[in-house]
DOVEX-141720 format. One record per residue: z, x, y of N, C-alpha, C in turn; residue in one letter. Coordinates in steps of 0.02 Angstrom, whole numbers, padded with zeros to 5 digits, always signed. Example, Ala and Ser with C-alpha at 12.3 -4.5 7.8 and 13.67 -1.06 7.14 Angstrom:
+00390+00660-00284+00390+00615-00225+00390+00660-00165a+00354+00642-00112+00357+00684-00053+00394+00645+00002s
# end
This chain:
-04712-03559-03123-04685-03519-03075-04610-03473-03107x-04596-03420-03078-04535-03388-03110-04471-03410-03077x-04422-03405-03109-04363-03423-03081-04351-03393-03020x-04357-03314-03000-04367-03298-02947-04398-03320-02891x-04443-03362-02897-04469-03404-02854-04443-03462-02836x-04420-03488-02885-04384-03564-02862-04320-03545-02826x-04278-03506-02860-04213-03502-02826-04200-03488-02762x-04246-03448-02724-04238-03448-02646-04270-03500-02615x-04312-03525-02650-04339-03588-02611-04292-03646-02605x-04251-03640-02675-04202-03707-02686-04148-03705-02633x-04119-03636-02620-04075-03611-02594-04090-03632-02505x-04147-03614-02486-04163-03641-02428-04176-03711-02416x-04211-03748-02473-04201-03822-02462-04144-03857-02460x-04091-03829-02494-04025-03866-02493-04001-03859-02443x-04003-03774-02404-03977-03774-02358-04002-03814-02293x-04059-03840-02294-04095-03888-02248-04056-03945-02246x-04046-03971-02328-04000-04026-02338-03935-04026-02302x-03916-03974-02309-03834-03971-02290-03839-03961-02211x-03888-03949-02184-03880-03966-02103-03888-04024-02088x-03932-04078-02118-03931-04129-02107-03861-04173-02118x-03830-04147-02171-03762-04171-02196-03723-04157-02145x-03724-04115-02111-03668-04093-02045-03687-04146-01997x-03740-04171-01999-03757-04228-01936-03731-04299-01971x-03737-04301-02042-03716-04364-02073-03621-04369-02060x-03595-04336-02079-03511-04308-02090-03481-04329-02015x-03524-04303-01961-03518-04312-01891-03514-04371-01866x-03576-04406-01867-03598-04457-01837-03593-04525-01870x-03598-04527-01943-03590-04572-01970-03514-04617-01967x-03470-04581-01978-03400-04621-01971-03386-04641-01893x-03443-04611-01857-03423-04632-01780-03474-04692-01759x-03517-04718-01800-03564-04770-01792-03601-04730-01738x-03638-04662-01746-03694-04643-01694-03738-04630-01756x-03800-04640-01702-03871-04637-01734-03868-04576-01768x-03908-04562-01824-03917-04506-01872-04000-04472-01827x-04020-04503-01808-04089-04482-01770-04088-04454-01703x-04056-04499-01650-04054-04472-01584-03978-04471-01544x-03965-04426-01502-04012-04381-01487-04025-04317-01540x-04068-04284-01524-04078-04224-01555-04019-04188-01559x-04015-04137-01608-03969-04080-01617-03944-04047-01559x-03881-04054-01525-03847-04028-01476-03800-03992-01476x-03765-03970-01422-03701-03939-01409-03650-03997-01406x-03587-03996-01447-03559-04051-01431-03523-04044-01363x-03519-03981-01340-03473-03962-01285-03505-03981-01210x-03558-03942-01213-03594-03962-01148-03671-03992-01156x-03668-04019-01208-03736-04079-01231-03815-04061-01214x-03808-03976-01206-03880-03964-01207-03913-03958-01272x-03990-03974-01272-04025-03984-01343-04030-03914-01369x-04030-03916-01424-04036-03838-01457-04107-03815-01473x-04113-03760-01472-04186-03732-01489-04190-03741-01564x-04258-03756-01579-04276-03750-01649-04250-03705-01685x-04261-03636-01668-04224-03577-01688-04156-03577-01709x-04117-03614-01654-04038-03607-01664-04032-03650-01723x-04071-03702-01740-04061-03736-01809-04066-03712-01865x-04111-03658-01884-04107-03633-01950-04053-03618-01970x-04043-03668-02035-03984-03655-02066-03969-03576-02083x-03871-03576-02079-03847-03522-02092-03863-03460-02045x-03924-03436-02037-03944-03388-02003-03933-03404-01918x-03959-03461-01901-03948-03484-01840-03886-03477-01810x-03830-03494-01844-03779-03485-01820-03754-03406-01811x-03769-03382-01867-03760-03307-01871-03793-03273-01804x-03845-03292-01792-03898-03253-01745-03849-03271-01670x-03829-03325-01663-03797-03360-01611-03716-03313-01613x-03702-03287-01651-03630-03249-01667-03580-03320-01667x-03597-03382-01674-03559-03428-01679-03529-03470-01604x-03569-03455-01572-03567-03478-01484-03628-03507-01475x-03608-03562-01424-03675-03593-01408-03704-03538-01345x-03780-03564-01347-03827-03519-01294-03811-03523-01238x-03784-03595-01215-03794-03608-01146-03714-03614-01125x-03663-03632-01154-03601-03633-01126-03549-03576-01160x-03575-03549-01202-03541-03496-01243-03470-03512-01278x-03467-03586-01285-03410-03612-01312-03428-03604-01397x-03383-03584-01442-03378-03571-01515-03407-03629-01540x-03432-03631-01603-03486-03665-01640-03421-03662-01710x-03417-03723-01727-03368-03710-01785-03408-03674-01857x-03374-03653-01886-03399-03614-01943-03420-03651-02006x-03388-03730-01996-03407-03770-02046-03461-03793-02043x-03513-03775-01996-03583-03781-01998-03616-03747-02048x-03622-03689-02049-03652-03643-02099-03612-03642-02167x-03563-03648-02158-03519-03651-02242-03561-03713-02271x-03566-03771-02236-03579-03826-02273-03648-03819-02291x-03693-03792-02247-03771-03776-02272-03761-03723-02327x-03724-03671-02334-03728-03624-02389-03709-03660-02430x-03647-03685-02435-03617-03720-02502-03682-03763-02542x-03713-03814-02499-03762-03856-02522-03825-03815-02547x-03836-03772-02510-03893-03714-02538-03868-03703-02619x-03809-03662-02612-03791-03650-02675-03768-03697-02734x-03775-03754-02720-03756-03806-02762-03823-03816-02799x-03890-03809-02745-03947-03831-02775-03968-03770-02823x-03942-03715-02817-03962-03646-02843-03917-03650-02934x-03857-03660-02913-03813-03671-02981-03837-03728-03023x-03849-03779-03000-03884-03848-03046-03954-03815-03065x-03985-03799-03032-04065-03764-03066-04044-03709-03110x-04009-03669-03106-03990-03617-03167-03968-03650-03234x-03918-03700-03221-03879-03723-03273-03924-03765-03311x-03971-03803-03272-04004-03847-03312-04072-03827-03335x-04104-03774-03302-04171-03747-03329-04165-03666-03358x-04106-03649-03336-04097-03569-03383-04039-03554-03441x-03991-03608-03413-03940-03607-03471-03954-03669-03517x-03978-03711-03490-04010-03779-03516-03939-03815-03529x-03899-03830-03482-03840-03868-03500-03858-03931-03446x-03822-03978-03444-03822-04045-03384-03843-04108-03420x-03891-04146-03398-03903-04209-03439-03947-04209-03507x-03947-04249-03551-03987-04245-03606-04017-04316-03621x-04057-04303-03677-04091-04364-03708-04029-04422-03730x-03994-04390-03767-03944-04426-03796-03912-04402-03865x-03850-04414-03905-03816-04404-03963-03837-04419-04002x-03869-04380-04060-03876-04407-04118-03817-04411-04175x-03800-04452-04196-03747-04436-04257-03768-04449-04332x-03760-04402-04368-03768-04380-04440-03704-04369-04474x-03672-04445-04506-03624-04421-04552-03570-04433-04484x-03519-04379-04510-03460-04378-04452-03476-04322-04400x-03550-04301-04394-03573-04244-04351-03612-04275-04309x-03602-04245-04236-03645-04271-04178-03673-04214-04154x-03753-04227-04133-03780-04166-04094-03820-04203-04029x-03798-04168-03958-03827-04184-03925-03915-04161-03937x-03955-04192-03906-04008-04161-03907-04056-04188-03835x-04122-04143-03819-04153-04173-03767-04123-04138-03711x-04109-04079-03701-04090-04039-03639-04138-04029-03590x-04131-04012-03516-04186-03999-03480-04218-03942-03489x-04285-03927-03493-04330-03873-03494-04357-03826-03439x-04379-03867-03396-04416-03842-03345-04421-03877-03289x-04402-03869-03226-04415-03912-03168-04477-03945-03172x-04523-03912-03187-04591-03943-03185-04601-03993-03235x-04568-04015-03297-04563-04070-03321-04509-04113-03312x-04449-04089-03287-04392-04133-03279-04371-04125-03205x-04418-04137-03150-04395-04128-03078-04366-04194-03061x-04389-04253-03100-04348-04323-03079-04268-04304-03077x-04246-04295-03140-04186-04314-03137-04141-04239-03092x-04165-04182-03088-04142-04125-03058-04132-04156-02992x-04183-04183-02951-04192-04201-02878-04152-04261-02875x-04154-04304-02916-04085-04360-02915-04022-04338-02923x-04009-04301-02956-03934-04270-02960-03919-04226-02912x-03987-04196-02868-03961-04145-02802-03934-04215-02751x-03979-04274-02751-03965-04321-02694-03902-04335-02718x-03871-04353-02759-03821-04371-02791-03758-04327-02760x-03763-04254-02760-03716-04206-02756-03716-04209-02699x-03778-04203-02639-03765-04209-02579-03745-04274-02541x-03736-04324-02568-03703-04385-02540-03633-04374-02566x-03601-04353-02631-03536-04335-02629-03503-04272-02595x-03550-04228-02573-03523-04194-02530-03505-04209-02455x-03560-04261-02435-03531-04286-02366-03497-04344-02370x-03482-04380-02426-03429-04437-02436-03366-04392-02438x-03359-04349-02464-03302-04306-02480-03270-04266-02416x-03312-04252-02380-03282-04197-02318-03257-04259-02275x-03300-04317-02260-03293-04368-02230-03222-04403-02245x-03205-04401-02304-03136-04454-02349-03089-04396-02329x-03099-04322-02345-03044-04280-02312-03018-04277-02259x-03056-04296-02200-03039-04290-02141-03023-04364-02110x-03043-04420-02135-03028-04489-02111-03003-04527-02156x-03000-04505-02222-02973-04564-02267-03040-04633-02282x-03090-04618-02262-03134-04670-02272-03201-04647-02304x-03241-04691-02341-03300-04678-02354-03344-04722-02329x-03392-04711-02301-03447-04750-02272-03475-04786-02337x-03492-04848-02336-03514-04867-02409-03588-04854-02394x-03614-04851-02344-03691-04828-02321-03720-04777-02381x-03666-04736-02395-03693-04670-02422-03692-04689-02511x-03652-04710-02530-03653-04712-02602-03707-04780-02626x-03710-04839-02587-03758-04883-02576-03834-04868-02584x-03843-04826-02550-03921-04790-02529-03921-04753-02585x-03874-04706-02607-03887-04658-02680-03910-04730-02733x-03862-04783-02737-03889-04826-02789-03943-04854-02778x-03966-04868-02736-04039-04901-02729-04100-04866-02749x-04093-04791-02731-04133-04744-02753-04140-04735-02823x-04069-04727-02836-04069-04699-02919-04092-04769-02950x-04080-04828-02944-04107-04880-02986-04191-04878-02978x-04228-04879-02912-04286-04859-02907-04316-04808-02960x-04281-04744-02941-04317-04690-02992-04311-04705-03059x-04246-04717-03085-04242-04737-03163-04290-04791-03182x-04301-04849-03143-04361-04889-03150-04415-04861-03161x-04437-04824-03114-04496-04799-03113-04511-04752-03152x-04476-04699-03166-04489-04628-03207-04453-04619-03274x-04414-04665-03285-04373-04647-03328-04421-04642-03405x-04427-04614-03449-04458-04606-03518-04406-04604-03574x-04437-04614-03623-04375-04622-03683-04342-04550-03711x-04392-04499-03680-04358-04449-03715-04348-04393-03650x-04352-04422-03606-04323-04381-03541-04255-04365-03518x-04220-04313-03510-04153-04289-03503-04150-04338-03456x-04072-04373-03473-04048-04406-03413-04069-04474-03412x-04113-04504-03457-04136-04567-03431-04087-04611-03455x-04077-04680-03420-04037-04719-03436-04055-04798-03480x-04111-04771-03496-04148-04838-03555-04094-04861-03599x-04084-04930-03609-04021-04965-03645-04055-05025-03688x-04024-05026-03734-04046-05093-03791-04029-05138-03761x-04042-05201-03799-04029-05275-03783-03970-05291-03755x-03914-05270-03798-03841-05300-03784-03829-05267-03721x-03822-05207-03706-03797-05175-03639-03833-05201-03594x-03915-05210-03596-03938-05239-03531-03930-05305-03525x-03897-05346-03574-03872-05411-03564-03816-05408-03525x-03778-05360-03529-03725-05366-03501-03726-05342-03423x-03778-05300-03415-03791-05279-03354-03822-05337-03318x-03867-05383-03351-03890-05433-03323-03838-05490-03299x-03803-05515-03347-03749-05544-03337-03702-05533-03288x-03687-05484-03288-03632-05453-03250-03669-05430-03177x-03722-05416-03155-03759-05406-03113-03763-05480-03067x-03791-05521-03105-03786-05595-03077-03729-05608-03057x-03665-05608-03089-03618-05648-03080-03578-05590-03023x-03590-05546-03002-03590-05494-02947-03620-05531-02883x-03702-05543-02897-03720-05580-02849-03706-05645-02823x-03688-05683-02868-03665-05754-02861-03577-05743-02817x-03551-05690-02834-03486-05688-02797-03485-05661-02727x-03554-05607-02711-03559-05592-02644-03596-05654-02606x-03626-05696-02631-03644-05756-02590-03587-05801-02564x-03552-05814-02624-03494-05860-02610-03452-05814-02559x-03422-05762-02560-03392-05739-02505-03424-05726-02434x-03475-05706-02441-03535-05712-02357-03533-05791-02341x-03536-05825-02385-03535-05900-02354-03465-05934-02341x-03403-05887-02351-03343-05921-02352-03301-05944-02411x-03341-05957-02463-03314-05999-02532-03257-05943-02558x-03277-05899-02550-03224-05843-02586-03178-05822-02534x-03112-05813-02536-03083-05771-02479-03092-05709-02488x-03074-05684-02412-03083-05602-02405-03006-05573-02413x-02999-05526-02454-02941-05493-02464-02921-05432-02398x-02866-05448-02370-02831-05411-02322-02896-05422-02253x-02892-05479-02255-02946-05509-02184-02911-05486-02112x-02843-05441-02114-02808-05435-02052-02809-05367-02048x-02843-05326-02093-02846-05258-02092-02782-05245-02151x-02807-05188-02197-02780-05172-02240-02702-05140-02224x-02666-05111-02273-02593-05091-02260-02614-05012-02232x-02562-04992-02184-02580-04914-02150-02588-04879-02192x-02618-04829-02200-02608-04759-02235-02536-04713-02191x-02532-04657-02238-02485-04609-02197-02514-04588-02137x-02577-04570-02149-02603-04527-02083-02609-04591-02034x-02613-04652-02031-02620-04696-01993-02555-04704-01971x-02492-04707-01990-02433-04704-01974-02407-04660-01932x-02423-04582-01953-02423-04527-01912-02450-04542-01837x-02513-04562-01848-02555-04573-01768-02500-04623-01721x-02469-04685-01774-02453-04741-01737-02384-04701-01703x-02342-04670-01756-02274-04639-01726-02289-04595-01670x-02355-04544-01672-02363-04509-01611-02387-04532-01549x-02421-04597-01566-02428-04626-01507-02374-04654-01455x-02317-04704-01498-02259-04718-01478-02221-04663-01452x-02211-04602-01473-02186-04549-01448-02202-04529-01368x-02274-04514-01384-02307-04509-01301-02291-04551-01265x-02297-04622-01274-02291-04675-01226-02210-04658-01205x-02176-04669-01251-02091-04656-01240-02075-04608-01186x-02111-04540-01188-02094-04481-01159-02127-04506-01086x-02171-04530-01083-02222-04540-01019-02181-04592-00994x-02152-04647-01011-02112-04695-00974-02037-04672-00950x-01994-04644-00999-01938-04603-00983-01957-04530-00916x-02010-04517-00914-02023-04454-00858-02057-04489-00805x-02069-04551-00785-02100-04573-00732-02058-04611-00701x-02006-04637-00696-01971-04678-00653-02002-04747-00635x-02002-04774-00592-02035-04859-00578-02103-04848-00585x-02139-04802-00566-02206-04802-00569-02223-04783-00634x-02188-04741-00687-02214-04759-00754-02199-04823-00795x-02138-04846-00768-02122-04924-00790-02182-04962-00787x-02201-04959-00716-02266-05026-00704-02321-04997-00753x-02333-04933-00751-02389-04914-00794-02381-04941-00866x-02322-04921-00906-02309-04942-00967-02327-05028-00967x-02285-05057-00922-02297-05127-00937-02375-05156-00929x-02412-05129-00877-02501-05133-00884-02520-05127-00947x-02489-05056-00976-02530-05031-01032-02511-05082-01082x-02460-05105-01094-02428-05156-01146-02484-05201-01166x-02492-05239-01090-02524-05279-01104-02602-05270-01130x-02628-05222-01095-02704-05209-01128-02692-05178-01187x-02646-05151-01205-02636-05118-01283-02656-05177-01346x-02708-05148-01389-02716-05183-01437-02649-05201-01496x-02643-05254-01522-02587-05271-01566-02589-05210-01623x-02531-05196-01630-02525-05145-01688-02536-05164-01756x-02552-05135-01799-02572-05159-01879-02506-05191-01907x-02521-05231-01940-02458-05281-01963-02442-05245-02024x-02385-05260-02050-02349-05242-02105-02342-05282-02152x-02369-05260-02229-02370-05300-02266-02325-05287-02329x-02289-05338-02341-02235-05342-02395-02278-05314-02463x-02232-05319-02512-02261-05297-02593-02294-05368-02610x-02250-05418-02609-02278-05473-02616-02335-05511-02587x-02360-05487-02520-02423-05508-02490-02472-05463-02516x-02460-05406-02525-02511-05349-02559-02535-05375-02617x-02490-05397-02658-02509-05420-02734-02551-05486-02732x-02536-05526-02686-02574-05596-02679-02653-05583-02645x-02660-05519-02607-02723-05499-02586-02760-05491-02654x-02743-05457-02687-02765-05418-02756-02800-05481-02787x-02750-05536-02803-02763-05590-02833-02841-05633-02812x-02855-05622-02736-02914-05626-02702-02974-05585-02736x-02954-05520-02744-03003-05488-02770-03028-05493-02853x-02967-05511-02902-02983-05540-02944-03030-05599-02954x-03032-05640-02913-03080-05697-02907-03142-05677-02910x-03161-05614-02864-03220-05594-02853-03252-05569-02912x-03202-05537-02957-03245-05511-03023-03236-05553-03069x-03212-05602-03076-03226-05657-03115-03292-05687-03148x-03330-05693-03106-03403-05716-03103-03452-05673-03156x-03428-05606-03135-03464-05543-03163-03446-05542-03217x-03385-05527-03236-03364-05523-03308-03368-05582-03348x-03359-05640-03320-03376-05698-03373-03445-05706-03388x-03501-05703-03341-03584-05708-03356-03602-05646-03399x-03564-05588-03390-03588-05528-03426-03570-05542-03504x-03505-05557-03513-03489-05588-03585-03529-05641-03616x-03547-05691-03579-03582-05752-03585-03636-05730-03611x-03671-05686-03574-03750-05666-03588-03754-05611-03652x-03708-05576-03660-03709-05544-03708-03704-05585-03786x-03646-05631-03785-03628-05682-03827-03694-05713-03867x-03733-05742-03812-03782-05769-03828-03854-05736-03846x-03862-05685-03830-03907-05631-03864-03889-05624-03924x-03815-05599-03927-03800-05598-04012-03796-05645-04044x-03788-05707-04041-03778-05747-04083-03823-05808-04086x-03859-05807-04033-03931-05862-04030-03990-05826-04051x-04001-05825-04110-04064-05799-04131-04128-05807-04101x-04135-05862-04060-04198-05875-04022-04181-05833-03948x-04135-05837-03919-04120-05801-03863-04126-05731-03864x-04094-05710-03926-04085-05641-03946-04156-05602-03948x-04194-05634-03996-04266-05604-04000-04315-05606-03941x-04294-05665-03893-04323-05675-03836-04321-05617-03787x-04254-05613-03770-04212-05543-03738-04241-05478-03755x-04236-05482-03839-04260-05408-03851-04336-05376-03834x-04382-05447-03831-04450-05423-03831-04453-05416-03752x-04398-05429-03704-04395-05429-03641-04385-05349-03627x-04319-05328-03657-04310-05277-03649-04329-05213-03677x-04384-05223-03727-04432-05184-03745-04470-05143-03712x-04492-05182-03641-04519-05147-03594-04482-05087-03558x-04520-05021-03551-04480-04972-03534-04431-04972-03464x-04469-05010-03424-04436-05014-03358-04404-05065-03332x-04391-05116-03394-04328-05172-03401-04252-05122-03413x-04279-05080-03483-04221-05060-03495-04190-05008-03447x-04226-04970-03414-04220-04914-03364-04182-04964-03315x-04212-05000-03274-04187-05039-03219-04119-05064-03235x-04106-05095-03301-04034-05144-03330-03992-05080-03347x-04016-05014-03354-03972-04964-03371-03933-04925-03320x-03991-04928-03270-03972-04889-03195-03907-04947-03157x-03905-05009-03166-03877-05056-03129-03811-05068-03194x-03829-05058-03245-03769-05058-03291-03708-05006-03272x-03746-04927-03257-03702-04873-03241-03663-04907-03175x-03688-04921-03141-03660-04943-03050-03626-04981-03069x-03624-05036-03119-03574-05096-03117-03509-05060-03156x-03517-05017-03204-03470-05008-03245-03425-04952-03202x-03455-04908-03161-03428-04853-03125-03392-04888-03066x-03417-04953-03041-03369-04972-02985-03313-05026-03005x-03319-05062-03071-03291-05099-03096-03223-05060-03137x-03239-04998-03158-03181-04961-03182-03133-04947-03124x-03155-04918-03072-03097-04909-03024-03076-04972-02974x-03121-05032-02981-03090-05076-02946-03024-05117-02994x-03047-05124-03056-02994-05147-03108-02950-05090-03108x-02943-05042-03086-02878-04995-03086-02854-04999-03027x-02883-05012-02970-02840-05026-02904-02805-05085-02901x-02847-05154-02935-02811-05210-02949-02741-05199-02981x-02750-05181-03052-02691-05164-03078-02634-05124-03063x-02673-05069-03021-02600-05026-03001-02570-05054-02950x-02619-05090-02903-02581-05138-02852-02525-05189-02877x-02552-05221-02919-02510-05268-02939-02433-05250-02977x-02439-05187-03002-02390-05146-03050-02345-05123-02979x-02367-05084-02933-02335-05055-02898-02315-05079-02825x-02350-05149-02808-02347-05183-02747-02371-05138-02688x-02421-05088-02692-02443-05055-02636-02517-05024-02653x-02569-05032-02601-02636-05030-02626-02633-04971-02667x-02651-04954-02703-02658-04911-02764-02730-04865-02756x-02792-04904-02743-02855-04851-02717-02894-04898-02658x-02935-04854-02626-02965-04883-02579-03022-04903-02604x-03064-04965-02577-03121-04991-02595-03191-04952-02591x-03181-04888-02539-03211-04829-02535-03218-04800-02596x-03180-04784-02656-03174-04768-02704-03228-04795-02766x-03227-04867-02740-03252-04914-02785-03313-04905-02777x-03352-04908-02707-03423-04908-02683-03436-04841-02698x-03392-04777-02692-03432-04712-02724-03450-04699-02797x-03400-04735-02846-03428-04746-02922-03482-04782-02924x-03497-04827-02900-03566-04864-02898-03607-04823-02895x-03612-04781-02839-03678-04740-02821-03675-04681-02887x-03615-04673-02920-03611-04624-02974-03648-04648-03025x-03624-04702-03044-03635-04726-03098-03722-04753-03098x-03740-04772-03057-03803-04796-03042-03863-04719-03080x-03829-04672-03046-03877-04598-03078-03861-04575-03130x-03789-04574-03164-03797-04535-03214-03767-04582-03278x-03756-04639-03259-03727-04685-03304-03671-04702-03316x-03649-04770-03353-03581-04790-03352-03536-04751-03394x-03563-04727-03450-03522-04654-03484-03489-04609-03439x-03549-04583-03403-03530-04522-03365-03481-04532-03314x-03489-04592-03278-03451-04614-03210-03386-04636-03252x-03370-04655-03307-03311-04671-03337-03274-04601-03347x-03293-04558-03372-03282-04503-03391-03245-04463-03331x-03295-04462-03282-03276-04436-03208-03199-04464-03182x-03209-04535-03188-03158-04561-03167-03079-04532-03183x-03085-04523-03254-03032-04498-03299-03013-04442-03281x-03074-04395-03258-03058-04314-03264-03026-04319-03186x-03045-04353-03132-03030-04340-03077-02947-04329-03052x-02902-04339-03083-02835-04330-03072-02838-04248-03095x-02863-04211-03131-02842-04163-03151-02874-04107-03125x-02927-04126-03061-02947-04089-03013-02896-04090-02959x-02865-04145-02947-02821-04155-02900-02753-04136-02900x-02743-04123-02968-02663-04103-02990-02622-04035-02955x-02673-04006-02942-02624-03953-02912-02603-03958-02836x-02640-03994-02794-02619-04011-02733-02574-04063-02734x-02589-04116-02778-02529-04159-02791-02442-04113-02807x-02463-04081-02864-02399-04041-02853-02361-03992-02799x-02405-03972-02776-02374-03952-02708-02372-03989-02657x-02389-04051-02648-02371-04088-02590-02301-04137-02619x-02298-04147-02681-02221-04163-02699-02185-04103-02712x-02177-04030-02711-02132-03993-02703-02114-03989-02615x-02166-03974-02593-02161-03960-02524-02140-04044-02486x-02130-04105-02513-02118-04152-02476-02163-04187-02419x-02221-04142-02426-02272-04178-02381-02309-04255-02391x-02358-04262-02364-02377-04334-02370-02402-04343-02442x-02398-04404-02465-02404-04407-02540-02463-04447-02549x-02506-04453-02494-02557-04492-02502-02621-04452-02511x-02670-04454-02560-02718-04412-02569-02788-04448-02543x-02843-04419-02515-02908-04447-02504-02939-04438-02592x-02961-04485-02626-02987-04484-02700-03050-04468-02700x-03096-04467-02650-03162-04453-02652-03174-04391-02687x-03140-04334-02645-03155-04252-02659-03151-04257-02731x-03091-04289-02767-03087-04270-02853-03132-04291-02885x-03151-04364-02872-03200-04404-02893-03268-04351-02886x-03277-04337-02842-03336-04296-02809-03352-04224-02868x-03287-04197-02873-03294-04123-02917-03294-04145-02997x-03245-04191-03012-03248-04218-03079-03338-04244-03098x-03361-04279-03037-03434-04295-03064-03478-04242-03069x-03478-04197-03037-03513-04119-03039-03500-04105-03110x-03439-04095-03123-03421-04082-03193-03456-04113-03240x-03453-04180-03249-03475-04210-03285-03561-04220-03304x-03595-04179-03242-03654-04187-03232-03676-04130-03274x-03644-04075-03277-03650-04018-03313-03630-04021-03380x-03582-04062-03399-03545-04048-03471-03534-04111-03497x-03577-04158-03476-03566-04235-03519-03580-04226-03595x-03643-04196-03595-03666-04197-03673-03633-04178-03721x-03590-04102-03713-03553-04073-03767-03488-04119-03774x-03470-04153-03727-03408-04192-03705-03413-04244-03760x-03481-04272-03751-03504-04334-03791-03507-04322-03865x-03531-04256-03884-03538-04237-03943-03483-04227-03970x-03442-04212-03948-03368-04223-03986-03336-04289-03993x-03347-04333-03946-03308-04406-03941-03361-04457-03985x-03414-04429-04005-03452-04479-04015-03438-04515-04103x-03429-04460-04141-03412-04483-04211-03359-04543-04208x-03310-04521-04172-03233-04579-04167-03269-04641-04124x-03308-04655-04072-03322-04695-04049-03375-04727-04092x-03416-04703-04136-03466-04731-04177-03418-04780-04222x-03365-04746-04254-03319-04774-04308-03290-04836-04274x-03263-04827-04206-03216-04886-04176-03271-04941-04172x-03339-04928-04143-03388-04983-04125-03401-05021-04195x-03411-04963-04246-03416-04998-04316-03374-05063-04333x-03295-05054-04327-03255-05074-04349-03243-05127-04311x-03245-05135-04227-03256-05184-04182-03328-05246-04217x-03361-05224-04237-03421-05263-04249-03403-05297-04323x-03373-05271-04375-03351-05309-04430-03301-05341-04404x-03252-05351-04369-03194-05384-04342-03238-05453-04299x-03272-05430-04260-03303-05495-04220-03355-05516-04273x-03373-05508-04320-03408-05543-04376-03381-05572-04427x-03319-05571-04435-03278-05591-04469-03281-05552-04534x-03293-05501-04560-03293-05453-04590-03237-05412-04610x-03187-05421-04569-03126-05378-04578-03088-05399-04640x-03045-05366-04665-02994-05384-04727-02956-05334-04734x-02908-05357-04775-02837-05324-04791-02863-05262-04834x
# end
């Protein structure tokens, strides 16, 4: 089929996905069902007609107002639908017309590196395209929620991670662009670290490992602003209502939930040490299993035989990507908090990068994490100059960086590959005791 037929279809399909994302963005953080009730006007609660729900066109036909109560409908709905449709089209054009995006790998010849195996057509490379579109859709929903509420519902990245692991396991082939099939040593790291993470999770669930910030984490600036506004409102009500207001204030004080506690820098650092305990089994077992595979010939041969199965290498490659993505952010969170004495990053960002890594691999996830600050630097400078709040939701910038890496990871890897290859060679010589003056 020619591109002229694919492009309008993918825009319409993406816009329908965007319509569902509108539901997710509104209902998920409010613990509402994504299925029931059906789409309705939030003002009068009347159910919408099916033709009112046609992405973009339905809003335009209604003139941006409810058919029944005539109240305005936010323009955010058609905008998100249109953006999602345009993303589906943009990545189709880049993958299958420009031939940018995921590749099979990077081949190193001497000091030169060449990316090879770029996407050719959606008929052949549809699995990686639709998996990447799932990731983009999840990132868009997470970013919108994070920008508004400073939270990332973990259901989104973990659903993406589960689907990614399944798709890579079932469909990855050696010469398929974007495949995550790994060799014995990376697979050993994934197996050991994955087992260690599972052990830590079971210990945490059973109460053997302590939970960090069990009483609720440090307040964000947005939460402090809301608390101050609430206090101001209560004071104005009390001062303006005489004895009646005083009685109301006393009754309200008894019923009001206790305010969030304040954390000192020392207490925050102590909580981070609990999170370090959670990571130790994963790091320890990952390194141990790699060393056994590397140094014990019998174990190495048996493991290599097992990983030679295509689906095993693909499964462990996707798991490794999720672990690397999540651990990179988590270690940064721990180290940053220990240095500055305040929560450096939210756990939502950790979960988000688990989903990213499971789809695009550990290398792409790490690159996206380090590129993310460049996408937020303009806003950060503006906030610094204007003296506005200093906390930023990091999810949107991780998402923008991930979208960039999905398109341009291969040329970046092509530039970095010779230096990384030489560094790996030197490290291998040192570990084998072959280094010298």
